[in-house]
MMTF fields as JSON, N, C-alpha, C and O atoms, coordinates in Angstrom:
{
  "mmtfVersion": "1.0.0",
  "mmtfProducer": "UNKNOWN",
  "numBonds": 383,
  "numAtoms": 384,
  "numGroups": 96,
  "numChains": 1,
  "numModels": 1,
  "chainsPerModel": [1],
  "groupsPerChain": [96],
  "chainIdList": ["A"],
  "bondAtomList": [4, 2, 8, 6, 12, 10, 16, 14, 20, 18, 24, 22, 28, 26, 32, 30, 36, 34, 40, 38, 44, 42, 48, 46, 52, 50, 56, 54, 60, 58, 64, 62, 68, 66, 72, 70, 76, 74, 80, 78, 84, 82, 88, 86, 92, 90, 96, 94, 100, 98, 104, 102, 108, 106, 112, 110, 116, 114, 120, 118, 124, 122, 128, 126, 132, 130, 136, 134, 140, 138, 144, 142, 148, 146, 152, 150, 156, 154, 160, 158, 164, 162, 168, 166, 172, 170, 176, 174, 180, 178, 184, 182, 188, 186, 192, 190, 196, 194, 200, 198, 204, 202, 208, 206, 212, 210, 216, 214, 220, 218, 224, 222, 228, 226, 232, 230, 236, 234, 240, 238, 244, 242, 248, 246, 252, 250, 256, 254, 260, 258, 264, 262, 268, 266, 272, 270, 276, 274, 280, 278, 284, 282, 288, 286, 292, 290, 296, 294, 300, 298, 304, 302, 308, 306, 312, 310, 316, 314, 320, 318, 324, 322, 328, 326, 332, 330, 336, 334, 340, 338, 344, 342, 348, 346, 352, 350, 356, 354, 360, 358, 364, 362, 368, 366, 372, 370, 376, 374, 380, 378],
  "bondOrderList": [1, 1, 1, 1, 1, 1, 1, 1, 1, 1, 1, 1, 1, 1, 1, 1, 1, 1, 1, 1, 1, 1, 1, 1, 1, 1, 1, 1, 1, 1, 1, 1, 1, 1, 1, 1, 1, 1, 1, 1, 1, 1, 1, 1, 1, 1, 1, 1, 1, 1, 1, 1, 1, 1, 1, 1, 1, 1, 1, 1, 1, 1, 1, 1, 1, 1, 1, 1, 1, 1, 1, 1, 1, 1, 1, 1, 1, 1, 1, 1, 1, 1, 1, 1, 1, 1, 1, 1, 1, 1, 1, 1, 1, 1, 1],
  "groupList": [{"groupName": "MET", "atomNameList": ["N", "CA", "C", "O"], "elementList": ["N", "C", "C", "O"], "formalChargeList": [0, 0, 0, 0], "bondAtomList": [1, 0, 2, 1, 3, 2], "bondOrderList": [1, 1, 2], "singleLetterCode": "M", "chemCompType": "L-PEPTIDE LINKING"}, {"groupName": "ALA", "atomNameList": ["N", "CA", "C", "O"], "elementList": ["N", "C", "C", "O"], "formalChargeList": [0, 0, 0, 0], "bondAtomList": [1, 0, 2, 1, 3, 2], "bondOrderList": [1, 1, 2], "singleLetterCode": "A", "chemCompType": "L-PEPTIDE LINKING"}, {"groupName": "VAL", "atomNameList": ["N", "CA", "C", "O"], "elementList": ["N", "C", "C", "O"], "formalChargeList": [0, 0, 0, 0], "bondAtomList": [1, 0, 2, 1, 3, 2], "bondOrderList": [1, 1, 2], "singleLetterCode": "V", "chemCompType": "L-PEPTIDE LINKING"}, {"groupName": "LYS", "atomNameList": ["N", "CA", "C", "O"], "elementList": ["N", "C", "C", "O"], "formalChargeList": [0, 0, 0, 0], "bondAtomList": [1, 0, 2, 1, 3, 2], "bondOrderList": [1, 1, 2], "singleLetterCode": "K", "chemCompType": "L-PEPTIDE LINKING"}, {"groupName": "PRO", "atomNameList": ["N", "CA", "C", "O"], "elementList": ["N", "C", "C", "O"], "formalChargeList": [0, 0, 0, 0], "bondAtomList": [1, 0, 2, 1, 3, 2], "bondOrderList": [1, 1, 2], "singleLetterCode": "P", "chemCompType": "L-PEPTIDE LINKING"}, {"groupName": "ASN", "atomNameList": ["N", "CA", "C", "O"], "elementList": ["N", "C", "C", "O"], "formalChargeList": [0, 0, 0, 0], "bondAtomList": [1, 0, 2, 1, 3, 2], "bondOrderList": [1, 1, 2], "singleLetterCode": "N", "chemCompType": "L-PEPTIDE LINKING"}, {"groupName": "HIS", "atomNameList": ["N", "CA", "C", "O"], "elementList": ["N", "C", "C", "O"], "formalChargeList": [0, 0, 0, 0], "bondAtomList": [1, 0, 2, 1, 3, 2], "bondOrderList": [1, 1, 2], "singleLetterCode": "H", "chemCompType": "L-PEPTIDE LINKING"}, {"groupName": "ARG", "atomNameList": ["N", "CA", "C", "O"], "elementList": ["N", "C", "C", "O"], "formalChargeList": [0, 0, 0, 0], "bondAtomList": [1, 0, 2, 1, 3, 2], "bondOrderList": [1, 1, 2], "singleLetterCode": "R", "chemCompType": "L-PEPTIDE LINKING"}, {"groupName": "ILE", "atomNameList": ["N", "CA", "C", "O"], "elementList": ["N", "C", "C", "O"], "formalChargeList": [0, 0, 0, 0], "bondAtomList": [1, 0, 2, 1, 3, 2], "bondOrderList": [1, 1, 2], "singleLetterCode": "I", "chemCompType": "L-PEPTIDE LINKING"}, {"groupName": "THR", "atomNameList": ["N", "CA", "C", "O"], "elementList": ["N", "C", "C", "O"], "formalChargeList": [0, 0, 0, 0], "bondAtomList": [1, 0, 2, 1, 3, 2], "bondOrderList": [1, 1, 2], "singleLetterCode": "T", "chemCompType": "L-PEPTIDE LINKING"}, {"groupName": "LEU", "atomNameList": ["N", "CA", "C", "O"], "elementList": ["N", "C", "C", "O"], "formalChargeList": [0, 0, 0, 0], "bondAtomList": [1, 0, 2, 1, 3, 2], "bondOrderList": [1, 1, 2], "singleLetterCode": "L", "chemCompType": "L-PEPTIDE LINKING"}, {"groupName": "GLY", "atomNameList": ["N", "CA", "C", "O"], "elementList": ["N", "C", "C", "O"], "formalChargeList": [0, 0, 0, 0], "bondAtomList": [1, 0, 2, 1, 3, 2], "bondOrderList": [1, 1, 2], "singleLetterCode": "G", "chemCompType": "PEPTIDE LINKING"}, {"groupName": "GLN", "atomNameList": ["N", "CA", "C", "O"], "elementList": ["N", "C", "C", "O"], "formalChargeList": [0, 0, 0, 0], "bondAtomList": [1, 0, 2, 1, 3, 2], "bondOrderList": [1, 1, 2], "singleLetterCode": "Q", "chemCompType": "L-PEPTIDE LINKING"}, {"groupName": "GLU", "atomNameList": ["N", "CA", "C", "O"], "elementList": ["N", "C", "C", "O"], "formalChargeList": [0, 0, 0, 0], "bondAtomList": [1, 0, 2, 1, 3, 2], "bondOrderList": [1, 1, 2], "singleLetterCode": "E", "chemCompType": "L-PEPTIDE LINKING"}, {"groupName": "TYR", "atomNameList": ["N", "CA", "C", "O"], "elementList": ["N", "C", "C", "O"], "formalChargeList": [0, 0, 0, 0], "bondAtomList": [1, 0, 2, 1, 3, 2], "bondOrderList": [1, 1, 2], "singleLetterCode": "Y", "chemCompType": "L-PEPTIDE LINKING"}, {"groupName": "PHE", "atomNameList": ["N", "CA", "C", "O"], "elementList": ["N", "C", "C", "O"], "formalChargeList": [0, 0, 0, 0], "bondAtomList": [1, 0, 2, 1, 3, 2], "bondOrderList": [1, 1, 2], "singleLetterCode": "F", "chemCompType": "L-PEPTIDE LINKING"}, {"groupName": "ASP", "atomNameList": ["N", "CA", "C", "O"], "elementList": ["N", "C", "C", "O"], "formalChargeList": [0, 0, 0, 0], "bondAtomList": [1, 0, 2, 1, 3, 2], "bondOrderList": [1, 1, 2], "singleLetterCode": "D", "chemCompType": "L-PEPTIDE LINKING"}, {"groupName": "SER", "atomNameList": ["N", "CA", "C", "O"], "elementList": ["N", "C", "C", "O"], "formalChargeList": [0, 0, 0, 0], "bondAtomList": [1, 0, 2, 1, 3, 2], "bondOrderList": [1, 1, 2], "singleLetterCode": "S", "chemCompType": "L-PEPTIDE LINKING"}],
  "groupTypeList": [0, 1, 2, 3, 4, 5, 4, 0, 2, 6, 7, 8, 4, 8, 9, 3, 1, 7, 8, 5, 10, 11, 12, 2, 2, 7, 7, 1, 6, 10, 5, 5, 13, 14, 15, 8, 10, 13, 3, 16, 11, 8, 4, 8, 1, 11, 8, 10, 16, 8, 1, 3, 10, 13, 16, 14, 10, 13, 10, 12, 3, 4, 13, 10, 3, 3, 12, 8, 7, 3, 11, 14, 13, 1, 14, 12, 7, 11, 13, 9, 7, 9, 1, 5, 1, 15, 10, 3, 13, 10, 7, 4, 7, 17, 3, 3],
  "groupIdList": [1, 2, 3, 4, 5, 6, 7, 8, 9, 10, 11, 12, 13, 14, 15, 16, 17, 18, 19, 20, 21, 22, 23, 24, 25, 26, 27, 28, 29, 30, 31, 32, 33, 34, 35, 36, 37, 38, 39, 40, 41, 42, 43, 44, 45, 46, 47, 48, 49, 50, 51, 52, 53, 54, 55, 56, 57, 58, 59, 60, 61, 62, 63, 64, 65, 66, 67, 68, 69, 70, 71, 72, 73, 74, 75, 76, 77, 78, 79, 80, 81, 82, 83, 84, 85, 86, 87, 88, 89, 90, 91, 92, 93, 94, 95, 96],
  "secStructList": [7, 7, 7, 7, 1, 1, 7, 7, 3, 3, 3, 3, 3, 2, 2, 2, 2, 2, 2, 6, 2, 2, 2, 2, 2, 2, 2, 2, 2, 2, 2, 7, 7, 3, 3, 3, 3, 3, 3, 6, 6, 3, 3, 3, 3, 3, 3, 7, 7, 2, 2, 2, 2, 2, 2, 2, 2, 2, 2, 6, 1, 2, 2, 2, 2, 2, 2, 2, 2, 2, 2, 2, 2, 2, 2, 2, 6, 6, 7, 7, 7, 7, 2, 2, 2, 2, 2, 2, 2, 2, 1, 7, 7, 7, 7, 7],
  "xCoordList": [0.811, 0.041, 0.913, 1.981, 0.594, 1.324, 0.985, -0.213, 2.065, 1.722, 1.308, 1.967, 0.355, -0.213, 0.856, 1.365, 1.1, 2.038, 1.773, 2.677, 0.411, 0.132, -1.065, -2.218, -0.643, -1.688, -2.766, -2.533, -3.86, -5.192, -4.881, -4.353, -5.397, -5.322, -6.922, -7.756, -7.09, -8.585, -8.463, -7.601, -9.373, -9.656, -10.865, -11.987, -10.577, -11.816, -11.84, -10.774, -13.158, -13.198, -12.505, -12.504, -11.874, -11.217, -12.071, -11.564, -13.609, -14.52, -14.892, -15.223, -14.899, -15.142, -14.04, -14.231, -12.714, -11.597, -11.627, -11.316, -12.088, -12.086, -13.133, -12.873, -14.312, -15.24, -14.804, -15.171, -13.894, -13.522, -12.059, -11.453, -11.431, -9.933, -9.181, -8.142, -9.98, -9.477, -9.396, -8.424, -10.62, -10.716, -9.692, -9.095, -9.591, -8.659, -7.344, -6.685, -6.768, -5.488, -5.181, -4.188, -6.248, -5.91, -5.883, -5.14, -6.717, -6.604, -5.343, -4.852, -4.617, -3.527, -2.46, -1.583, -2.43, -1.455, -1.599, -0.61, -2.54, -2.907, -2.991, -2.496, -3.674, -3.966, -2.762, -2.702, -2.012, -1.158, -1.951, -1.803, -2.785, -3.716, -3.328, -2.988, -3.355, -3.267, -4.432, -5.375, -4.421, -5.635, -5.212, -4.305, -5.945, -5.759, -6.769, -7.925, -6.417, -7.472, -7.907, -7.083, -9.209, -9.528, -10.34, -11.119, -10.229, -11.108, -11.604, -10.903, -12.804, -13.57, -12.997, -12.793, -12.67, -12.113, -10.68, -10.109, -10.162, -8.505, -7.786, -8.069, -6.674, -6.019, -5.271, -4.672, -5.252, -4.352, -3.546, -2.858, -3.702, -3.022, -3.153, -4.136, -2.189, -2.337, -2.113, -1.401, -2.685, -2.4, -1.826, -2.388, -0.75, -0.139, 0.551, 0.839, 0.779, 1.692, 2.913, 3.562, 3.362, 4.724, 5.68, 6.595, 5.729, 6.98, 7.271, 8.418, 6.222, 6.182, 6.55, 7.169, 6.212, 6.706, 8.143, 8.917, 8.444, 9.908, 10.711, 11.552, 10.439, 11.064, 11.141, 12.268, 10.193, 10.047, 10.936, 11.458, 11.08, 11.822, 13.378, 14.231, 13.648, 15.156, 15.606, 16.749, 14.752, 14.999, 15.23, 15.869, 14.744, 14.73, 16.386, 16.693, 17.271, 18.387, 19.378, 19.541, 19.93, 20.731, 21.864, 22.166, 22.453, 23.599, 23.345, 24.087, 22.042, 21.552, 21.197, 21.606, 20.474, 20.117, 21.24, 21.092, 22.558, 23.562, 24.195, 24.699, 24.238, 24.742, 23.853, 24.368, 22.635, 21.669, 21.993, 22.086, 22.155, 22.455, 23.814, 24.025, 24.87, 26.191, 26.029, 26.513, 25.342, 25.233, 24.398, 24.724, 23.406, 22.947, 23.867, 23.903, 24.46, 25.526, 26.678, 27.28, 26.957, 27.835, 27.402, 28.11, 26.072, 25.244, 25.374, 25.81, 25.03, 24.837, 26.114, 26.122, 27.146, 28.531, 28.986, 30.093, 28.164, 28.411, 29.251, 29.776, 29.476, 30.357, 29.522, 29.076, 29.247, 28.5, 29.451, 30.616, 28.87, 29.418, 28.45, 27.293, 28.731, 27.814, 27.397, 28.001, 26.25, 25.922, 26.84, 27.044, 27.468, 28.458, 29.635, 30.002, 30.336, 31.195, 30.945, 31.747, 29.589, 29.17, 29.121, 29.714, 28.508, 28.398, 29.651, 29.857, 30.718, 32.127, 32.711, 33.484, 32.332, 32.887, 32.295, 32.968, 31.097, 30.397, 30.717, 30.519, 31.257, 31.657, 32.83, 33.742, 32.864, 33.997, 35.275, 35.132, 36.412, 37.631, 38.103, 38.291, 38.289, 38.59, 40.173, 40.994, 40.436, 41.775, 42.467, 42.005, 43.761, 44.448, 45.85, 46.474],
  "yCoordList": [-1.173, -0.004, 1.209, 1.198, 2.318, 3.383, 4.279, 4.446, 5.099, 6.005, 7.291, 7.684, 7.952, 9.125, 10.4, 10.693, 11.064, 12.207, 13.328, 13.894, 13.692, 14.813, 14.069, 13.917, 13.651, 13.136, 13.996, 15.204, 13.593, 14.341, 14.368, 13.505, 15.692, 16.107, 16.21, 16.82, 15.498, 15.647, 16.042, 15.552, 16.996, 17.46, 16.84, 17.013, 16.104, 15.324, 15.466, 15.477, 15.589, 15.59, 14.24, 13.223, 14.249, 13.37, 12.279, 11.159, 12.455, 11.659, 10.808, 9.663, 11.171, 10.568, 9.635, 8.449, 10.221, 9.348, 8.083, 6.956, 8.483, 7.33, 6.171, 4.968, 6.74, 5.677, 4.741, 3.581, 5.565, 5.039, 4.834, 4.866, 4.601, 4.568, 3.505, 3.706, 2.247, 1.252, 1.671, 1.518, 2.282, 2.786, 4.137, 4.238, 4.981, 5.912, 5.46, 5.97, 4.663, 4.155, 3.501, 3.782, 2.365, 1.855, 2.775, 2.512, 3.925, 4.936, 5.603, 5.803, 6.059, 6.744, 5.636, 6.16, 4.362, 3.492, 3.179, 3.348, 2.827, 2.414, 3.521, 3.446, 4.487, 5.541, 6.812, 7.725, 6.716, 7.866, 9.055, 10.033, 9.012, 10.21, 10.805, 10.012, 12.108, 12.526, 12.99, 13.426, 12.917, 13.235, 14.02, 13.686, 15.143, 16.227, 15.892, 15.81, 15.665, 15.261, 16.756, 17.645, 16.851, 18.229, 17.9, 16.949, 18.673, 18.786, 20.37, 21.329, 20.327, 21.731, 22.485, 23.676, 22.007, 22.674, 23.027, 23.506, 22.733, 22.884, 21.896, 20.869, 21.829, 20.649, 20.297, 21.182, 19.039, 18.491, 17.207, 16.69, 16.769, 15.512, 15.098, 15.442, 14.365, 13.903, 12.466, 11.898, 11.747, 10.445, 10.346, 10.898, 9.667, 9.473, 8.033, 7.442, 7.547, 6.325, 6.406, 7.452, 5.158, 4.947, 5.352, 5.994, 5.14, 5.391, 6.895, 7.341, 7.609, 9.123, 9.685, 10.749, 9.036, 9.588, 9.313, 10.124, 8.141, 7.736, 8.853, 9.559, 8.988, 10.047, 11.229, 11.72, 11.857, 12.992, 13.006, 14.063, 12.045, 11.864, 11.831, 12.351, 11.185, 11.354, 12.591, 13.024, 13.131, 14.537, 15.608, 16.654, 15.263, 16.262, 16.192, 17.028, 15.28, 15.045, 15.925, 15.679, 16.887, 17.798, 17.058, 17.284, 16.208, 15.428, 14.527, 14.357, 13.808, 13.042, 13.825, 13.473, 14.87, 15.854, 16.228, 16.235, 16.615, 16.953, 15.955, 16.301, 14.515, 13.362, 13.205, 12.95, 13.332, 12.999, 14.051, 13.703, 15.35, 16.478, 16.181, 16.472, 15.546, 15.367, 14.204, 14.323, 13.198, 12.148, 12.497, 11.921, 13.374, 13.7, 14.636, 14.452, 15.415, 16.353, 15.414, 15.75, 14.165, 13.47, 12.688, 12.467, 12.311, 11.542, 12.513, 12.072, 13.897, 14.684, 14.95, 15.386, 14.697, 14.983, 13.584, 13.479, 12.664, 11.406, 10.529, 9.604, 10.745, 9.808, 8.831, 8.95, 7.853, 6.647, 5.339, 5.403, 4.24, 2.857, 1.936, 2.227, 0.725, -0.347, -0.746, -0.411, -1.535, -2.279, -3.273, -3.463, -3.98, -5.086, -4.497, -5.031, -3.265, -2.591, -2.095, -2.165, -1.581, -1.294, -2.514, -2.58, -3.313, -4.879, -5.382, -5.958, -5.213, -5.676, -4.787, -5.299, -3.439, -2.678, -3.078, -2.856, -3.662, -3.904, -5.234, -5.508, -6.225, -7.453, -7.345, -6.582, -8.146, -8.228, -8.603, -9.434, -8.143, -8.681, -10.052, -10.036, -11.191, -12.282, -12.17, -11.467, -13.033, -13.035, -14.283, -15.424, -13.852, -14.969, -15.473, -16.43],
  "zCoordList": [-0.007, 0.129, -0.037, 0.574, -0.822, -0.961, -0.031, 0.199, 0.748, 1.68, 1.047, 0.084, 1.445, 1.022, 1.174, 2.255, 0.014, 0.274, 1.165, 1.78, 1.252, 2.054, 3.091, 2.688, 4.417, 5.032, 5.505, 5.528, 5.87, 6.176, 7.741, 8.443, 8.083, 9.721, 9.996, 9.328, 11.077, 11.379, 12.759, 13.488, 13.186, 14.623, 15.138, 14.662, 16.144, 16.715, 18.227, 18.843, 18.939, 20.287, 20.879, 20.185, 22.264, 22.893, 23.122, 23.18, 23.298, 23.588, 22.583, 22.891, 21.384, 20.009, 19.859, 19.587, 20.055, 19.871, 20.672, 20.285, 21.952, 22.915, 22.527, 22.52, 22.22, 21.685, 20.336, 20.153, 19.402, 18.222, 18.159, 17.087, 19.412, 19.189, 18.272, 17.642, 18.334, 17.18, 15.825, 15.086, 15.512, 14.127, 13.829, 12.757, 14.731, 14.663, 14.619, 13.713, 15.318, 15.155, 13.964, 13.293, 13.581, 12.22, 11.027, 10.081, 11.024, 10.101, 10.028, 8.917, 11.302, 11.582, 10.899, 10.212, 10.991, 10.776, 9.197, 8.484, 8.766, 7.392, 6.255, 5.13, 6.758, 5.796, 5.931, 5.108, 6.882, 7.286, 7.456, 6.723, 8.392, 8.762, 10.158, 11.036, 10.415, 11.81, 12.411, 11.751, 13.718, 14.494, 15.634, 16.396, 15.727, 16.937, 17.733, 17.318, 18.967, 19.991, 20.689, 20.905, 20.966, 21.477, 22.575, 22.498, 23.719, 24.809, 25.073, 25.394, 24.87, 24.994, 23.907, 24.142, 22.674, 21.617, 21.543, 20.563, 22.699, 22.689, 22.409, 23.026, 21.453, 21.016, 22.222, 22.833, 22.631, 23.731, 23.543, 24.423, 22.352, 21.993, 20.571, 19.914, 20.067, 18.627, 18.467, 19.295, 17.404, 17.164, 15.751, 14.805, 15.623, 14.306, 14.289, 15.33, 13.07, 12.896, 13.583, 13.589, 14.292, 15.07, 14.228, 14.744, 12.967, 12.003, 11.855, 11.824, 11.771, 11.732, 13.068, 13.075, 14.334, 15.537, 15.778, 16.286, 15.39, 15.498, 14.61, 15.166, 13.267, 12.569, 13.262, 13.32, 13.837, 14.539, 15.847, 16.2, 16.441, 17.734, 17.369, 18.089, 16.206, 15.951, 15.315, 15.462, 14.645, 14.219, 15.499, 15.38, 16.443, 17.704, 18.369, 19.219, 17.977, 18.344, 17.323, 16.128, 17.993, 17.008, 16.322, 15.15, 17.051, 16.398, 15.372, 14.404, 15.632, 14.407, 13.288, 12.181, 13.413, 12.407, 11.766, 10.544, 12.232, 11.745, 10.933, 9.865, 11.383, 10.59, 9.387, 8.298, 9.503, 8.332, 7.166, 5.988, 7.599, 6.529, 5.941, 4.764, 6.784, 6.259, 5.055, 3.929, 5.471, 4.762, 3.369, 2.331, 3.378, 2.313, 1.513, 0.297, 1.933, 1.118, 0.502, -0.518, 1.216, 0.652, -0.647, -1.629, -0.442, -1.52, -2.635, -3.699, -2.543, -3.58, -4.303, -5.454, -3.653, -4.232, -4.946, -5.474, -4.919, -5.459, -4.812, -5.432, -3.412, -2.538, -2.022, -0.881, -2.741, -2.321, -2.393, -2.785, -2.002, -2.015, -2.257, -1.953, -2.817, -2.936, -1.576, -0.557, -1.614, -0.204, 0.065, 1.264, -0.739, -0.489, 0.263, 1.31, -0.286, 0.311, 1.912, 2.844, 1.916, 3.235, 4.117, 5.194, 3.69, 4.717, 4.981, 6.049, 3.967, 4.29, 5.475, 6.285, 5.571, 6.518, 7.755, 8.762, 7.905, 9.206, 9.658, 10.841, 8.749, 9.345, 10.119, 9.799, 11.235, 12.117, 11.346, 10.45, 11.553, 10.873, 11.589, 12.805, 10.872, 11.337, 11.742, 11.153, 12.899, 13.403, 12.797, 12.815, 12.206, 11.629, 12.354, 11.893]
}
């Protein structure tokens, strides 16, 4: 299933989310939809797919964000290697 490029954002009362929690979570996961939960019309929480949450949390770490940027810049300069070369670097060196 393809991920939608622009996720739908829904604002719903927290009471409605509680009643339909299974459906809300399934839609967030399968359809890449976001849900803003409101109490008395005030946004208090959100529901989104775990992959999106993990991506968000990773980008909150400045050192990781810097490493991602450096890697992308190296890629743009053509500084790449094959998967086999990369895997060879990861394998422990055998003792002879």
